[in-house]
N, C-alpha and C positions, 0 to 999 in steps of 0.2 A: 858596313859602310865602305862605299867606293873609294880607292886611294887615288889621290891626285899624283900623276905621273911626275917623277922628280927629274927625268933625263929624256932626251930623244929617243934613246932605245926602249925606254918604257913605253913612251908614246907610241912608238912604232907597233910595239908588241899589242898595245890596245886596238890600234887600227887594223891590225891583222885579223883581229877577232871581234869585229862589231857586233852590235846588237841586231839580231835577226828578227825583222818584222814582216817576214814573207807569209802573208795570210794566204789561205786558200778561199777566196772569196767566191760566192756562188755565180753561176753563170745568168746573167739576167734574161737570157733567151730561152732557157730550160723550163718550159711550161710543166714539167713532171715535179719541180720543187713547189711544195706548198706554200702559200705566201706567207704563213705564219713562220715556217721554217727559214724562208729567205730572209724575212725582217729579223729573225733571231740572229741569225749568222752575221748580217751586216752589223747589227747593234753589238754584237761581242766584239767584232774587230774595231768599230769606232770607240768602243770602251776603253780597249786596250790603248789606242793611240791618245786618247783623252788623258789617261792617267799618266803614261809616258810623257806627255807633253807637260803635264803639271808638275811632275818631279823634276823635268828639264828646267822649267821656268824659274822653280824654286832655286836651283842650284846656280842658275845664272844670276838670279838676284843676289845670292851669297857671294858671288864672284865679283859682281859691281860693287857690293857693299865693301868687299876687301880692297878693291882698287880705289874706291873713294876715300875711304878711311887712311890708306896709305898716303894718299895725296894730301889730305888734312894734315897729316903729322910732318910730311916733309916736302909739301909743294910750296908755292908761292903765296898761299893763303886766299887765292881768288878762284882755286879748283880749275886753273887752266889746263893742267896735266890731265885731269879726269875728263874734262870736255874734248881734249885732244884724242883721247883713248876712246872715247865714244864716237867721236867723227871718223876715225880711222875703220871702225866696225860698222859704220852706218847706223848708229843706233841714237835715237833722239834722246834727249834729256827727260822728256816726260815718260818716254817708255821705260827709260833706265830706273827712274825712281819708282815708277809702278812696279817693277820687277823688285826692287828693294823692299818695297813695302810688303810685297807678297812673301819675299823670304823673312822679314821681319815678323810677320804674322804667323807664320808656320813655326819658326823658332820659339815665338813666344807660347803657342799652344803646346809645344813639345817641353820646354822647359818648366811649364807649370804642371806638367802631368796630365793635361786635359786630353791629350791626345797621344795615342801609342804611335810610334815611329812607322810601324807596318800598316796602320789604319789610314795612312795618307793615300795608299792605293785604292781604297774605297770611295775616293771623292773624284768627280770629274771635276776639270779645271774652273769652270765657272761656279760650281758648288763651292769649292774651296774658297774662292775670291768672296763669294757671298757670304760665307761663313765669317771669313776673317773681318768683314765690315759690320758684323751683327753685335748685338750687345752680348755681354757675357753670359746671360742667361740662356739664350738661344744657343751661343757656342757650346755651352755645357751640354745642351739637349742633342745637338747634332753629333758633337764628338762622342758621347756615349753611344749612340747609334751607331757611328763608324767605328768604334771599338769592339762593338758586337759583330762587325763583319757585314753590316748593312751596306748596301749600294747607296751612296749619297749623291743625288743630283741637284739642280736648283730647285726643282719641284718638291723634293724631301725637306730642304731647307726652309723653303717658304711655308710649307705644310705645318712644320714644327714651329715656326715663327707665328703662324696664324693661330696655332692651337694654345700656344704661350700667352698671347695677347688676349684671346677671347677668355681664358681662365684666369687671368691676373689683373685686367684693366678695372680700375674703380668706376669707370665710366658706364659700364654695362650693368644692367639690372641682373640681380640674383636668378630670375626666372630665365634669361636669356643664357647665361652661364651653365645653367642645369641642362639645358636643352642642348648646348654645344657639347657638354661632358658626355651625355648619352648618345650623341652623334646624330640627333633628330634634326639639328640645325647645324648646316656646315660651318667650320669656323672659318673658312676663306672668305665668307662673306662678312664677317664680323670685323677682321682686320681693318678693312677700308674704313668702316663705320668709326671705329675707335681713332684712325688717324685724322678723320675729318673733326670729329667731337674735340680732339685735343687742341684744335685751333680756337675754339669758341668760349667765351667767357661763361662763368657759371650760371649766369641769368637765362642763358638760352638752352642749356642742357636739360632743364627739367622736363619740357615739353617733349623733346625728343625721346628721352627715357621712358617718360609715359606711354609714348606711342609704341615703342618697341616692346615694353614690358605687358601692355595690354593685349598685343597680337604678335607674339614673337615667332613670325615666319619669314620665310626668305624675301616674299614681295615687300613686307614692311621694313624690313632691314635694309633693302634697296632703296626704298623711298626715304627713309630716313638718312641714309648715306647721301642720297641726292639733296635732301633738304639742308643737311649739315654743310655740305659743300656750297650751297648757294647762300647760306647764311654768312660764311666766312667770306665770300666774294663780295657780298653786299656790304659788310662792316669794313673790309679792306679798301673797297671802292669809296664808299662814303666818306672816309677820312681823308681821301685826296681831292675830293671835289670843292673847290672854292665856294661854288654857288651855294653849297650846302653848308660849310663851316662858317660862313659870313652871316649867317641867319640863325634864329632862334629855334629851327625845326628840331623837334625831339625824334631824332633818328631811331631811337629804340622803340617808340610807340609806333612809328610808321611800319618798323620791321613787324611788330606783333600784330599789326591790322593786315599787312601783307600774308602773313602766315594763317591768320584767321579765315581771310576769304580765298585762300589758295592761289595766290598769284605772287608767290615769293620768287619763282623763277623769273617771271616777268620784271618785277621790281629790282632784282639784282642785275639783270642784263641791263635795263635802263640806267642804272646809277653806274655800272661798269662802262656804258658808251659814253656818258656824260663825263667821266673822268678822261676817257680817250679824247673827247673832243676838246676838253680844256688844254689838255697836253698838245695835240694838234694845232689849235689856234696859237699857243705860246711859240711852237716850233715854226709855224707860217709867218708870224710877225716878225721874228728874227730873220727868216729867210728874205722876206720882203724888204726889210730895213736894208740888208745886205746888198740886195739887187740894185735898190735905189742908189746906195752909196757907190756902188761900182759903175752904174750908168752914169752918175754926175762927174765920176772922175774921167770916164772914157770921153765925156762930153767936152771937157776941158781940154783933153789932149788930142782931140781931132779937129778938123776943119775942111775946107773946100777941098784939100788935097786928098781927103779920104771920103768920098761919096758913099762908098759901099759900108763903111763903119758906121756913118751916119744913118744909113738906111737900117742897119741892124739896130740902133738905138730907136728909131723910129717904130720897128716892129715890137721892141719889148715895152713900149710905152704903156700898152694895155695891161701889163703886169706889174710895172715899176711904178705906175702913177697912183694918185689917191683913190681911183676907182679902178679896181681889178675886174677884167672881163675874162671868163674862160668859157669855151663851147664844151657843152656837155655831150655833144654827138658830133659826127663827121659831117652832117648836113648843115651844121650851124644854126638850125633853128631853134636849138635850146641852148640858152646862153645865161650863165650866172654872173650877176654883178656884185661885188662886195665893195663897200666904201670904207676905208680903216679910218677910224677916229680914235685919238688918244686922249688921256687927260689934259696933256700939255696943250692940246688945241681948244 
């Protein structure tokens, strides 16, 4: 473990012997270097920087944690000292806590014995962060691979996560799991399907499971993923539309009919647009009321001495009045007129 310098002389000794990152990068204009060798040399240099950066970020997180905890114990209770410390070093609060979280994740994996200290070098920075956010099962798989000396990038983390999801999700039929285990059906296509299926009630899973089990190939899985996504959008949007909730419409039956005739995407988009329209109308009404109130106030405060302000009010009458007019093009040939009526009227 690197020892923290305890005195200025110790610090000077370290600075006199800095870490040497003097790479011998390939000449980009040397056509005699094969493309494969060029990419390999660049990739190796990048990997060293990535690993060095990761370990630096972890230690910075530990340093920030120490400063924060010291402030908690002896500060003013509001964290002012810690915030000032960050300000002096031009570190944002969100950045600081992101680094502390990274350090916490690293220490947790090390303390629980899941990760060998030397294995951290096997991770890219992004891969480690992704691992720290993953479920314990995924962390176990990734750290086992890292402890073996495998290079861990975000691709490896996601691949392991997809494989675990495909083999352990109760939402996928056994036929699909068997094909995923044999490698005939790539697991990367199954993880998005599971994520979308998790959003749906049980009543809508049977059809999707049946389709995938009956024809377990990539195209069917992609289509099922799209259908599941549209189902989720439909259900979420339908719950927000007052025009639907205030009637006796059987939303579930309408959904089943859309599935049967193959127009689920259109139905889902229509309901989503209806929800957005209602929200837009509500926002429009509140803005229109605000504009009218401001126009009335300005009318009271002005008179013959403010002809230009009166002209401004006249210009805006077409928007603040009971009938609203808006031109849809620059020529003024297409105009939309809206009349606002409320229950009070």
